[in-house]
N, CA, C and O atoms as CSV, one atom per row, in Angstrom:
chain,resi,resn,atom,element,x,y,z
A,1,MET,N,N,99.463,272.012,203.213
A,1,MET,CA,C,99.345,272.066,204.666
A,1,MET,C,C,100.545,271.349,205.275
A,1,MET,O,O,100.865,270.226,204.887
A,2,ASN,N,N,101.199,271.992,206.215
A,2,ASN,CA,C,102.350,271.413,206.899
A,2,ASN,C,C,101.876,270.776,208.203
A,2,ASN,O,O,101.424,271.465,209.118
A,3,CYS,N,N,101.987,269.462,208.270
A,3,CYS,CA,C,101.494,268.730,209.441
A,3,CYS,C,C,102.619,268.283,210.361
A,3,CYS,O,O,102.365,267.614,211.363
A,4,ARG,N,N,103.843,268.636,210.044
A,4,ARG,CA,C,104.987,268.160,210.843
A,4,ARG,C,C,104.941,268.636,212.283
A,4,ARG,O,O,105.412,267.939,213.182
A,5,GLN,N,N,104.388,269.797,212.507
A,5,GLN,CA,C,104.372,270.371,213.853
A,5,GLN,C,C,103.206,269.853,214.695
A,5,GLN,O,O,103.144,270.102,215.899
A,6,LEU,N,N,102.290,269.137,214.062
A,6,LEU,CA,C,101.099,268.676,214.773
A,6,LEU,C,C,101.390,267.442,215.627
A,6,LEU,O,O,102.257,266.632,215.298
A,7,SER,N,N,100.661,267.318,216.707
A,7,SER,CA,C,100.769,266.127,217.564
A,7,SER,C,C,100.027,264.974,216.899
A,7,SER,O,O,99.262,265.173,215.955
A,8,ASP,N,N,100.264,263.775,217.401
A,8,ASP,CA,C,99.547,262.605,216.881
A,8,ASP,C,C,98.034,262.778,217.044
A,8,ASP,O,O,97.268,262.420,216.149
A,9,ASP,N,N,97.611,263.317,218.168
A,9,ASP,CA,C,96.179,263.513,218.414
A,9,ASP,C,C,95.575,264.480,217.398
A,9,ASP,O,O,94.469,264.257,216.905
A,10,GLU,N,N,96.293,265.537,217.092
A,10,GLU,CA,C,95.801,266.493,216.096
A,10,GLU,C,C,95.768,265.852,214.708
A,10,GLU,O,O,94.849,266.105,213.929
A,11,LEU,N,N,96.761,265.030,214.400
A,11,LEU,CA,C,96.777,264.323,213.120
A,11,LEU,C,C,95.581,263.383,212.997
A,11,LEU,O,O,94.978,263.269,211.931
A,12,ILE,N,N,95.247,262.715,214.092
A,12,ILE,CA,C,94.123,261.780,214.089
A,12,ILE,C,C,92.830,262.516,213.743
A,12,ILE,O,O,92.030,262.028,212.944
A,13,VAL,N,N,92.628,263.676,214.337
A,13,VAL,CA,C,91.414,264.457,214.079
A,13,VAL,C,C,91.348,264.834,212.598
A,13,VAL,O,O,90.306,264.670,211.964
A,14,LEU,N,N,92.437,265.328,212.053
A,14,LEU,CA,C,92.464,265.697,210.637
A,14,LEU,C,C,92.298,264.471,209.742
A,14,LEU,O,O,91.597,264.510,208.730
A,15,PHE,N,N,92.953,263.394,210.134
A,15,PHE,CA,C,92.883,262.149,209.365
A,15,PHE,C,C,91.450,261.639,209.280
A,15,PHE,O,O,91.006,261.217,208.212
A,16,LYS,N,N,90.736,261.673,210.375
A,16,LYS,CA,C,89.344,261.202,210.384
A,16,LYS,C,C,88.468,262.056,209.478
A,16,LYS,O,O,87.400,261.616,209.050
A,17,GLY,N,N,88.911,263.267,209.186
A,17,GLY,CA,C,88.214,264.134,208.234
A,17,GLY,C,C,88.728,263.949,206.817
A,17,GLY,O,O,88.472,264.779,205.946
A,18,SER,N,N,89.458,262.856,206.584
A,18,SER,CA,C,89.991,262.485,205.259
A,18,SER,C,C,91.077,263.425,204.743
A,18,SER,O,O,91.205,263.629,203.535
A,19,CYS,N,N,91.846,263.988,205.647
A,19,CYS,CA,C,92.957,264.854,205.248
A,19,CYS,C,C,94.140,263.992,204.811
A,19,CYS,O,O,94.746,263.290,205.621
A,20,GLN,N,N,94.454,264.056,203.538
A,20,GLN,CA,C,95.556,263.260,202.999
A,20,GLN,C,C,96.904,263.707,203.553
A,20,GLN,O,O,97.806,262.888,203.731
A,21,HIS,N,N,97.043,264.997,203.826
A,21,HIS,CA,C,98.307,265.497,204.380
A,21,HIS,C,C,98.563,264.924,205.779
A,21,HIS,O,O,99.696,264.595,206.131
A,22,ALA,N,N,97.503,264.812,206.556
A,22,ALA,CA,C,97.630,264.229,207.900
A,22,ALA,C,C,98.015,262.755,207.790
A,22,ALA,O,O,98.868,262.272,208.535
A,23,PHE,N,N,97.385,262.049,206.862
A,23,PHE,CA,C,97.714,260.635,206.663
A,23,PHE,C,C,99.168,260.475,206.218
A,23,PHE,O,O,99.880,259.594,206.701
A,24,LYS,N,N,99.597,261.327,205.303
A,24,LYS,CA,C,100.982,261.267,204.824
A,24,LYS,C,C,101.958,261.493,205.979
A,24,LYS,O,O,102.981,260.816,206.074
A,25,GLU,N,N,101.643,262.430,206.839
A,25,GLU,CA,C,102.513,262.697,207.984
A,25,GLU,C,C,102.528,261.507,208.948
A,25,GLU,O,O,103.578,261.154,209.485
A,26,MET,N,N,101.374,260.896,209.165
A,26,MET,CA,C,101.313,259.697,210.014
A,26,MET,C,C,102.192,258.599,209.413
A,26,MET,O,O,102.961,257.940,210.113
A,27,TYR,N,N,102.058,258.427,208.118
A,27,TYR,CA,C,102.856,257.411,207.421
A,27,TYR,C,C,104.347,257.709,207.569
A,27,TYR,O,O,105.129,256.825,207.919
A,28,LEU,N,N,104.735,258.954,207.301
A,28,LEU,CA,C,106.155,259.315,207.385
A,28,LEU,C,C,106.714,259.157,208.803
A,28,LEU,O,O,107.883,258.812,208.972
A,29,ARG,N,N,105.905,259.400,209.794
A,29,ARG,CA,C,106.360,259.263,211.188
A,29,ARG,C,C,106.533,257.796,211.596
A,29,ARG,O,O,107.432,257.463,212.367
A,30,TYR,N,N,105.677,256.937,211.081
A,30,TYR,CA,C,105.610,255.589,211.646
A,30,TYR,C,C,105.976,254.439,210.718
A,30,TYR,O,O,106.199,253.331,211.204
A,31,TRP,N,N,106.049,254.648,209.406
A,31,TRP,CA,C,106.212,253.487,208.532
A,31,TRP,C,C,107.487,252.721,208.840
A,31,TRP,O,O,107.482,251.490,208.838
A,32,GLN,N,N,108.575,253.426,209.105
A,32,GLN,CA,C,109.850,252.751,209.344
A,32,GLN,C,C,109.825,251.961,210.652
A,32,GLN,O,O,110.355,250.851,210.714
A,33,LYS,N,N,109.221,252.517,211.681
A,33,LYS,CA,C,109.125,251.814,212.963
A,33,LYS,C,C,108.250,250.566,212.824
A,33,LYS,O,O,108.576,249.503,213.351
A,34,VAL,N,N,107.136,250.716,212.108
A,34,VAL,CA,C,106.237,249.576,211.887
A,34,VAL,C,C,106.960,248.502,211.082
A,34,VAL,O,O,106.881,247.316,211.403
A,35,TYR,N,N,107.660,248.922,210.043
A,35,TYR,CA,C,108.401,247.974,209.211
A,35,TYR,C,C,109.458,247.229,210.034
A,35,TYR,O,O,109.597,246.012,209.906
A,36,GLN,N,N,110.203,247.953,210.877
A,36,GLN,CA,C,111.252,247.321,211.684
A,36,GLN,C,C,110.672,246.270,212.627
A,36,GLN,O,O,111.244,245.191,212.778
A,37,VAL,N,N,109.559,246.572,213.251
A,37,VAL,CA,C,108.927,245.601,214.149
A,37,VAL,C,C,108.430,244.396,213.339
A,37,VAL,O,O,108.599,243.249,213.754
A,38,ALA,N,N,107.825,244.665,212.198
A,38,ALA,CA,C,107.336,243.571,211.339
A,38,ALA,C,C,108.495,242.683,210.913
A,38,ALA,O,O,108.380,241.458,210.937
A,39,TYR,N,N,109.603,243.287,210.527
A,39,TYR,CA,C,110.767,242.511,210.077
A,39,TYR,C,C,111.329,241.658,211.211
A,39,TYR,O,O,111.722,240.512,210.993
A,40,LYS,N,N,111.367,242.216,212.424
A,40,LYS,CA,C,111.846,241.445,213.575
A,40,LYS,C,C,110.965,240.233,213.845
A,40,LYS,O,O,111.443,239.200,214.315
A,41,LYS,N,N,109.678,240.365,213.545
A,41,LYS,CA,C,108.746,239.266,213.816
A,41,LYS,C,C,108.725,238.214,212.714
A,41,LYS,O,O,108.627,237.021,213.002
A,42,VAL,N,N,108.816,238.644,211.446
A,42,VAL,CA,C,108.648,237.687,210.340
A,42,VAL,C,C,109.963,237.298,209.670
A,42,VAL,O,O,110.010,236.310,208.937
A,43,HIS,N,N,111.027,238.056,209.910
A,43,HIS,CA,C,112.362,237.748,209.373
A,43,HIS,C,C,112.373,237.616,207.853
A,43,HIS,O,O,113.103,236.793,207.300
A,44,HIS,N,N,111.565,238.425,207.186
A,44,HIS,CA,C,111.493,238.372,205.726
A,44,HIS,C,C,111.188,239.785,205.235
A,44,HIS,O,O,110.141,240.349,205.552
A,45,LYS,N,N,112.114,240.351,204.456
A,45,LYS,CA,C,112.020,241.747,204.038
A,45,LYS,C,C,110.729,242.043,203.279
A,45,LYS,O,O,109.995,242.967,203.630
A,46,GLU,N,N,110.453,241.255,202.234
A,46,GLU,CA,C,109.285,241.534,201.398
A,46,GLU,C,C,107.976,241.372,202.175
A,46,GLU,O,O,107.038,242.148,201.994
A,47,LEU,N,N,107.925,240.370,203.029
A,47,LEU,CA,C,106.716,240.166,203.824
A,47,LEU,C,C,106.524,241.327,204.801
A,47,LEU,O,O,105.402,241.799,204.986
A,48,ALA,N,N,107.594,241.784,205.417
A,48,ALA,CA,C,107.501,242.922,206.338
A,48,ALA,C,C,107.020,244.172,205.599
A,48,ALA,O,O,106.216,244.942,206.123
A,49,GLU,N,N,107.523,244.364,204.374
A,49,GLU,CA,C,107.075,245.500,203.562
A,49,GLU,C,C,105.591,245.379,203.228
A,49,GLU,O,O,104.843,246.353,203.315
A,50,GLU,N,N,105.177,244.181,202.848
A,50,GLU,CA,C,103.776,243.949,202.491
A,50,GLU,C,C,102.853,244.178,203.684
A,50,GLU,O,O,101.805,244.809,203.550
A,51,LEU,N,N,103.237,243.673,204.837
A,51,LEU,CA,C,102.426,243.858,206.040
A,51,LEU,C,C,102.314,245.336,206.405
A,51,LEU,O,O,101.245,245.813,206.784
A,52,THR,N,N,103.423,246.049,206.287
A,52,THR,CA,C,103.430,247.477,206.596
A,52,THR,C,C,102.526,248.240,205.632
A,52,THR,O,O,101.711,249.066,206.045
A,53,GLN,N,N,102.682,247.951,204.354
A,53,GLN,CA,C,101.864,248.623,203.351
A,53,GLN,C,C,100.382,248.327,203.554
A,53,GLN,O,O,99.552,249.236,203.523
A,54,ASN,N,N,100.055,247.065,203.760
A,54,ASN,CA,C,98.655,246.684,203.955
A,54,ASN,C,C,98.049,247.344,205.185
A,54,ASN,O,O,96.878,247.723,205.176
A,55,LEU,N,N,98.839,247.482,206.238
A,55,LEU,CA,C,98.358,248.132,207.451
A,55,LEU,C,C,97.957,249.569,207.156
A,55,LEU,O,O,96.886,250.008,207.576
A,56,PHE,N,N,98.798,250.310,206.442
A,56,PHE,CA,C,98.487,251.710,206.160
A,56,PHE,C,C,97.361,251.843,205.134
A,56,PHE,O,O,96.548,252.762,205.226
A,57,VAL,N,N,97.308,250.949,204.176
A,57,VAL,CA,C,96.203,250.976,203.204
A,57,VAL,C,C,94.882,250.741,203.918
A,57,VAL,O,O,93.903,251.449,203.682
A,58,GLU,N,N,94.860,249.752,204.783
A,58,GLU,CA,C,93.631,249.443,205.521
A,58,GLU,C,C,93.259,250.590,206.461
A,58,GLU,O,O,92.078,250.886,206.644
A,59,LEU,N,N,94.254,251.228,207.049
A,59,LEU,CA,C,93.990,252.381,207.913
A,59,LEU,C,C,93.295,253.488,207.109
A,59,LEU,O,O,92.325,254.082,207.580
A,60,TRP,N,N,93.788,253.761,205.912
A,60,TRP,CA,C,93.171,254.799,205.076
A,60,TRP,C,C,91.745,254.409,204.691
A,60,TRP,O,O,90.846,255.250,204.704
A,61,ARG,N,N,91.537,253.155,204.354
A,61,ARG,CA,C,90.198,252.692,203.970
A,61,ARG,C,C,89.189,252.845,205.110
A,61,ARG,O,O,88.012,253.124,204.882
A,62,ARG,N,N,89.666,252.659,206.322
A,62,ARG,CA,C,88.764,252.681,207.481
A,62,ARG,C,C,88.801,254.018,208.221
A,62,ARG,O,O,88.331,254.115,209.355
A,63,ARG,N,N,89.349,255.030,207.591
A,63,ARG,CA,C,89.593,256.311,208.258
A,63,ARG,C,C,88.351,256.932,208.903
A,63,ARG,O,O,88.452,257.582,209.944
A,64,GLU,N,N,87.204,256.738,208.300
A,64,GLU,CA,C,85.996,257.387,208.823
A,64,GLU,C,C,85.349,256.608,209.969
A,64,GLU,O,O,84.555,257.164,210.728
A,65,THR,N,N,85.684,255.339,210.093
A,65,THR,CA,C,85.029,254.523,211.121
A,65,THR,C,C,85.977,254.058,212.222
A,65,THR,O,O,85.527,253.610,213.276
A,66,VAL,N,N,87.271,254.160,211.991
A,66,VAL,CA,C,88.242,253.639,212.950
A,66,VAL,C,C,88.282,254.514,214.211
A,66,VAL,O,O,88.123,255.733,214.147
A,67,THR,N,N,88.497,253.864,215.343
A,67,THR,CA,C,88.647,254.579,216.608
A,67,THR,C,C,90.096,254.470,217.050
A,67,THR,O,O,90.596,253.377,217.315
A,68,ILE,N,N,90.765,255.616,217.128
A,68,ILE,CA,C,92.181,255.638,217.501
A,68,ILE,C,C,92.337,256.553,218.713
A,68,ILE,O,O,92.049,257.748,218.649
A,69,ASN,N,N,92.799,255.970,219.814
A,69,ASN,CA,C,93.080,256.774,221.010
A,69,ASN,C,C,94.549,257.177,221.039
A,69,ASN,O,O,94.892,258.303,221.402
A,70,SER,N,N,95.399,256.251,220.656
A,70,SER,CA,C,96.838,256.493,220.590
A,70,SER,C,C,97.312,255.942,219.249
A,70,SER,O,O,97.162,254.751,218.978
A,71,LEU,N,N,97.880,256.799,218.415
A,71,LEU,CA,C,98.284,256.382,217.073
A,71,LEU,C,C,99.321,255.270,217.126
A,71,LEU,O,O,99.210,254.281,216.402
A,72,SER,N,N,100.311,255.423,217.963
A,72,SER,CA,C,101.366,254.415,218.085
A,72,SER,C,C,100.793,253.076,218.543
A,72,SER,O,O,101.091,252.037,217.954
A,73,ALA,N,N,99.981,253.102,219.582
A,73,ALA,CA,C,99.389,251.865,220.095
A,73,ALA,C,C,98.498,251.224,219.043
A,73,ALA,O,O,98.496,250.003,218.888
A,74,TYR,N,N,97.745,252.039,218.325
A,74,TYR,CA,C,96.864,251.503,217.288
A,74,TYR,C,C,97.676,250.822,216.188
A,74,TYR,O,O,97.358,249.702,215.787
A,75,LEU,N,N,98.716,251.488,215.701
A,75,LEU,CA,C,99.506,250.940,214.599
A,75,LEU,C,C,100.191,249.635,214.991
A,75,LEU,O,O,100.156,248.668,214.230
A,76,PHE,N,N,100.805,249.597,216.155
A,76,PHE,CA,C,101.520,248.384,216.555
A,76,PHE,C,C,100.565,247.264,216.971
A,76,PHE,O,O,100.873,246.086,216.792
A,77,GLY,N,N,99.426,247.625,217.514
A,77,GLY,CA,C,98.403,246.617,217.782
A,77,GLY,C,C,97.856,246.029,216.492
A,77,GLY,O,O,97.654,244.819,216.387
A,78,SER,N,N,97.616,246.893,215.512
A,78,SER,CA,C,97.147,246.423,214.198
A,78,SER,C,C,98.190,245.540,213.537
A,78,SER,O,O,97.855,244.525,212.927
A,79,LEU,N,N,99.447,245.921,213.656
A,79,LEU,CA,C,100.521,245.116,213.080
A,79,LEU,C,C,100.539,243.723,213.699
A,79,LEU,O,O,100.715,242.725,213.000
A,80,LYS,N,N,100.358,243.665,215.002
A,80,LYS,CA,C,100.324,242.379,215.693
A,80,LYS,C,C,99.259,241.473,215.084
A,80,LYS,O,O,99.517,240.304,214.800
A,81,TYR,N,N,98.061,242.020,214.887
A,81,TYR,CA,C,96.979,241.216,214.324
A,81,TYR,C,C,97.188,240.910,212.842
A,81,TYR,O,O,96.747,239.868,212.358
A,82,CYS,N,N,97.856,241.809,212.120
A,82,CYS,CA,C,98.195,241.517,210.715
A,82,CYS,C,C,99.126,240.306,210.640
A,82,CYS,O,O,98.953,239.431,209.792
A,83,ILE,N,N,100.101,240.266,211.524
A,83,ILE,CA,C,101.056,239.149,211.543
A,83,ILE,C,C,100.347,237.861,211.946
A,83,ILE,O,O,100.552,236.818,211.325
A,84,ILE,N,N,99.522,237.930,212.973
A,84,ILE,CA,C,98.766,236.743,213.410
A,84,ILE,C,C,97.885,236.232,212.270
A,84,ILE,O,O,97.849,235.032,211.999
A,85,ASN,N,N,97.181,237.138,211.609
A,85,ASN,CA,C,96.308,236.736,210.503
A,85,ASN,C,C,97.107,236.153,209.343
A,85,ASN,O,O,96.641,235.235,208.668
A,86,HIS,N,N,98.298,236.677,209.109
A,86,HIS,CA,C,99.150,236.128,208.049
A,86,HIS,C,C,99.505,234.676,208.366
A,86,HIS,O,O,99.401,233.806,207.501
A,87,TYR,N,N,99.920,234.418,209.591
A,87,TYR,CA,C,100.284,233.046,209.958
A,87,TYR,C,C,99.071,232.118,209.995
A,87,TYR,O,O,99.181,230.938,209.664
A,88,LYS,N,N,97.920,232.647,210.397
A,88,LYS,CA,C,96.698,231.841,210.333
A,88,LYS,C,C,96.388,231.460,208.889
A,88,LYS,O,O,96.003,230.326,208.602
A,89,SER,N,N,96.558,232.410,207.995
A,89,SER,CA,C,96.317,232.157,206.576
A,89,SER,C,C,97.265,231.082,206.050
A,89,SER,O,O,96.853,230.202,205.294
A,90,LEU,N,N,98.527,231.154,206.448
A,90,LEU,CA,C,99.492,230.127,206.034
A,90,LEU,C,C,99.092,228.756,206.567
A,90,LEU,O,O,99.214,227.750,205.869
A,91,LEU,N,N,98.620,228.725,207.796
A,91,LEU,CA,C,98.192,227.471,208.405
A,91,LEU,C,C,96.980,226.892,207.668
A,91,LEU,O,O,96.919,225.687,207.424
A,92,VAL,N,N,96.033,227.734,207.319
A,92,VAL,CA,C,94.859,227.280,206.564
A,92,VAL,C,C,95.293,226.735,205.205
A,92,VAL,O,O,94.809,225.691,204.768
A,93,GLN,N,N,96.210,227.444,204.538
A,93,GLN,CA,C,96.700,226.976,203.241
A,93,GLN,C,C,97.395,225.627,203.369
A,93,GLN,O,O,97.184,224.731,202.552
A,94,GLU,N,N,98.218,225.489,204.391
A,94,GLU,CA,C,98.933,224.229,204.606
A,94,GLU,C,C,97.953,223.088,204.884
A,94,GLU,O,O,98.096,221.991,204.345
A,95,ASN,N,N,96.960,223.360,205.729
A,95,ASN,CA,C,95.953,222.330,206.023
A,95,ASN,C,C,95.177,221.955,204.769
A,95,ASN,O,O,94.859,220.785,204.559
A,96,TYR,N,N,94.874,222.935,203.944
A,96,TYR,CA,C,94.152,222.659,202.705
A,96,TYR,C,C,95.005,221.800,201.771
A,96,TYR,O,O,94.514,220.835,201.185
A,97,HIS,N,N,96.287,222.156,201.635
A,97,HIS,CA,C,97.172,221.366,200.771
A,97,HIS,C,C,97.288,219.929,201.289
A,97,HIS,O,O,97.278,218.984,200.500
A,98,ASN,N,N,97.395,219.763,202.595
A,98,ASN,CA,C,97.453,218.412,203.169
A,98,ASN,C,C,96.159,217.650,202.903
A,98,ASN,O,O,96.185,216.455,202.608
A,99,TYR,N,N,95.035,218.340,203.007
A,99,TYR,CA,C,93.738,217.721,202.731
A,99,TYR,C,C,93.657,217.280,201.268
A,99,TYR,O,O,93.203,216.176,200.967
A,100,VAL,N,N,94.104,218.159,200.363
A,100,VAL,CA,C,94.060,217.827,198.935
A,100,VAL,C,C,94.957,216.628,198.648
A,100,VAL,O,O,94.579,215.726,197.900
A,101,LYS,N,N,96.151,216.625,199.249
A,101,LYS,CA,C,97.056,215.478,199.051
A,101,LYS,C,C,96.427,214.194,199.585
A,101,LYS,O,O,96.454,213.159,198.919
A,102,ALA,N,N,95.869,214.265,200.768
A,102,ALA,CA,C,95.247,213.080,201.364
A,102,ALA,C,C,94.061,212.625,200.518
A,102,ALA,O,O,93.865,211.427,200.312
A,103,SER,N,N,93.278,213.569,200.035
A,103,SER,CA,C,92.125,213.223,199.197
A,103,SER,C,C,92.582,212.599,197.892
A,103,SER,O,O,91.979,211.639,197.411
A,104,ALA,N,N,93.643,213.142,197.319
A,104,ALA,CA,C,94.159,212.604,196.057
A,104,ALA,C,C,94.668,211.180,196.269
A,104,ALA,O,O,94.407,210.289,195.460
A,105,ASN,N,N,95.397,210.977,197.365
A,105,ASN,CA,C,95.897,209.632,197.658
A,105,ASN,C,C,94.747,208.667,197.917
A,105,ASN,O,O,94.765,207.522,197.466
A,106,TYR,N,N,93.757,209.142,198.644
A,106,TYR,CA,C,92.600,208.305,198.935
A,106,TYR,C,C,91.852,207.993,197.646
A,106,TYR,O,O,91.376,206.875,197.449
A,107,GLY,N,N,91.753,208.987,196.772
A,107,GLY,CA,C,91.082,208.794,195.495
A,107,GLY,C,C,91.795,207.780,194.624
A,107,GLY,O,O,91.147,206.996,193.931
A,108,VAL,N,N,93.132,207.783,194.648
A,108,VAL,CA,C,93.899,206.822,193.853
A,108,VAL,C,C,93.637,205.412,194.363
A,108,VAL,O,O,93.427,204.488,193.577
A,109,VAL,N,N,93.652,205.251,195.685
A,109,VAL,CA,C,93.383,203.933,196.261
A,109,VAL,C,C,91.968,203.499,195.900
A,109,VAL,O,O,91.748,202.357,195.496
A,110,ASN,N,N,91.013,204.406,196.044
A,110,ASN,CA,C,89.634,204.079,195.695
A,110,ASN,C,C,89.512,203.748,194.221
A,110,ASN,O,O,88.796,202.815,193.855
A,111,ASN,N,N,90.194,204.490,193.372
A,111,ASN,CA,C,90.126,204.216,191.946
A,111,ASN,C,C,90.704,202.838,191.629
A,111,ASN,O,O,90.143,202.100,190.819
A,112,ALA,N,N,91.802,202.497,192.254
A,112,ALA,CA,C,92.413,201.178,192.023
A,112,ALA,C,C,91.470,200.073,192.510
A,112,ALA,O,O,91.266,199.075,191.818
A,113,ASP,N,N,90.899,200.257,193.697
A,113,ASP,CA,C,89.944,199.274,194.218
A,113,ASP,C,C,88.720,199.179,193.312
A,113,ASP,O,O,88.216,198.088,193.045
A,114,TYR,N,N,88.257,200.315,192.851
A,114,TYR,CA,C,87.085,200.349,191.977
A,114,TYR,C,C,87.370,199.618,190.661
A,114,TYR,O,O,86.541,198.842,190.186
A,115,LEU,N,N,88.542,199.869,190.077
A,115,LEU,CA,C,88.902,199.181,188.823
A,115,LEU,C,C,89.034,197.680,189.038
A,115,LEU,O,O,88.601,196.894,188.195
A,116,LEU,N,N,89.621,197.278,190.145
A,116,LEU,CA,C,89.739,195.849,190.462
A,116,LEU,C,C,88.349,195.226,190.598
A,116,LEU,O,O,88.099,194.132,190.093
A,117,MET,N,N,87.458,195.925,191.279
A,117,MET,CA,C,86.099,195.434,191.451
A,117,MET,C,C,85.386,195.328,190.093
A,117,MET,O,O,84.676,194.356,189.837
A,118,LEU,N,N,85.578,196.321,189.239
A,118,LEU,CA,C,84.975,196.273,187.905
A,118,LEU,C,C,85.512,195.095,187.086
A,118,LEU,O,O,84.752,194.425,186.387
A,119,ASN,N,N,86.813,194.849,187.174
A,119,ASN,CA,C,87.409,193.714,186.455
A,119,ASN,C,C,86.852,192.390,186.961
A,119,ASN,O,O,86.543,191.497,186.172
A,120,GLU,N,N,86.725,192.268,188.279
A,120,GLU,CA,C,86.171,191.043,188.856
A,120,GLU,C,C,84.717,190.859,188.431
A,120,GLU,O,O,84.290,189.747,188.117
A,121,LEU,N,N,83.963,191.952,188.424
A,121,LEU,CA,C,82.568,191.879,187.993
A,121,LEU,C,C,82.467,191.495,186.515
A,121,LEU,O,O,81.617,190.690,186.134
A,122,SER,N,N,83.326,192.065,185.701
A,122,SER,CA,C,83.341,191.734,184.276
A,122,SER,C,C,83.683,190.261,184.060
A,122,SER,O,O,83.053,189.581,183.250
A,123,ASP,N,N,84.690,189.774,184.794
A,123,ASP,CA,C,85.058,188.353,184.691
A,123,ASP,C,C,83.899,187.459,185.132
A,123,ASP,O,O,83.620,186.442,184.497
A,124,ALA,N,N,83.234,187.834,186.210
A,124,ALA,CA,C,82.108,187.040,186.702
A,124,ALA,C,C,80.975,187.032,185.681
A,124,ALA,O,O,80.359,185.989,185.462
A,125,LEU,N,N,80.691,188.153,185.060
A,125,LEU,CA,C,79.651,188.197,184.025
A,125,LEU,C,C,80.041,187.342,182.814
A,125,LEU,O,O,79.210,186.627,182.254
A,126,THR,N,N,81.295,187.424,182.426
A,126,THR,CA,C,81.763,186.624,181.294
A,126,THR,C,C,81.616,185.137,181.602
A,126,THR,O,O,81.163,184.376,180.747
A,127,ARG,N,N,81.992,184.708,182.812
A,127,ARG,CA,C,81.843,183.295,183.209
A,127,ARG,C,C,80.370,182.900,183.271
A,127,ARG,O,O,79.988,181.812,182.840
A,128,GLY,N,N,79.554,183.796,183.810
A,128,GLY,CA,C,78.124,183.515,183.902
A,128,GLY,C,C,77.485,183.392,182.531
A,128,GLY,O,O,76.652,182.512,182.315
A,129,ILE,N,N,77.859,184.254,181.607
A,129,ILE,CA,C,77.321,184.179,180.238
A,129,ILE,C,C,77.772,182.897,179.557
A,129,ILE,O,O,77.025,182.298,178.783
A,130,ALA,N,N,78.997,182.481,179.848
A,130,ALA,CA,C,79.525,181.242,179.245
A,130,ALA,C,C,78.742,180.026,179.723
A,130,ALA,O,O,78.674,179.026,179.008
A,131,LEU,N,N,78.157,180.086,180.898
A,131,LEU,CA,C,77.393,178.955,181.427
A,131,LEU,C,C,75.969,178.867,180.848
A,131,LEU,O,O,75.313,177.832,180.965
A,132,LEU,N,N,75.506,179.937,180.238
A,132,LEU,CA,C,74.158,179.942,179.674
A,132,LEU,C,C,74.088,179.085,178.398
A,132,LEU,O,O,75.107,178.824,177.760
A,133,PRO,N,N,72.873,178.656,178.040
A,133,PRO,CA,C,72.726,177.915,176.776
A,133,PRO,C,C,73.260,178.748,175.606
A,133,PRO,O,O,73.363,179.970,175.708
A,134,LYS,N,N,73.598,178.085,174.499
A,134,LYS,CA,C,74.272,178.744,173.381
A,134,LYS,C,C,73.466,179.899,172.791
A,134,LYS,O,O,74.073,180.878,172.358
A,135,LYS,N,N,72.163,179.841,172.748
A,135,LYS,CA,C,71.376,180.911,172.156
A,135,LYS,C,C,71.237,182.122,173.106
A,135,LYS,O,O,71.019,183.238,172.634
A,136,ARG,N,N,71.356,181.932,174.390
A,136,ARG,CA,C,71.215,183.017,175.372
A,136,ARG,C,C,72.321,184.066,175.286
A,136,ARG,O,O,72.020,185.259,175.310
A,137,PRO,N,N,73.590,183.664,175.186
A,137,PRO,CA,C,74.639,184.689,175.184
A,137,PRO,C,C,74.479,185.690,174.068
A,137,PRO,O,O,74.854,186.848,174.249
A,138,LYS,N,N,73.942,185.308,172.916
A,138,LYS,CA,C,73.820,186.246,171.797
A,138,LYS,C,C,72.852,187.377,172.112
A,138,LYS,O,O,73.079,188.511,171.688
A,139,CYS,N,N,71.802,187.105,172.829
A,139,CYS,CA,C,70.837,188.182,173.146
A,139,CYS,C,C,71.388,189.089,174.233
A,139,CYS,O,O,70.904,190.213,174.363
A,140,LEU,N,N,72.368,188.670,175.021
A,140,LEU,CA,C,72.956,189.504,176.075
A,140,LEU,C,C,74.119,190.348,175.560
A,140,LEU,O,O,74.563,191.266,176.249
A,141,GLU,N,N,74.614,190.054,174.369
A,141,GLU,CA,C,75.766,190.807,173.860
A,141,GLU,C,C,75.356,192.110,173.272
A,141,GLU,O,O,76.202,192.868,172.798
């Protein structure tokens, strides 16, 4: 089936019916434009490629339920949210790494304090046992 002559609206109708040829034509018409906008926003070739690919993969997955009034508006709007979600994900990862670092540092301090407390307790027990009558320490050992 040759879909090159079809309008975006006609492609959408065929696409919603799971027509792979319509999807391929949509991809061929828009992938480069989507990629260029993604690259302008993220300034990273591989990331722009990944965002573009993920957008079209997700579009195919949601083909039966997605509502598209304007193909161009839908694709660039979706790209906008893909980029926002990518940066949100990076922010969550960064916050998690900072939390892990802070927890690790806090744990080291707690461990050092805990070991110091254990040493002091051990010394106090040793001194206390030394003060007991001679027969008492043997039953506590």
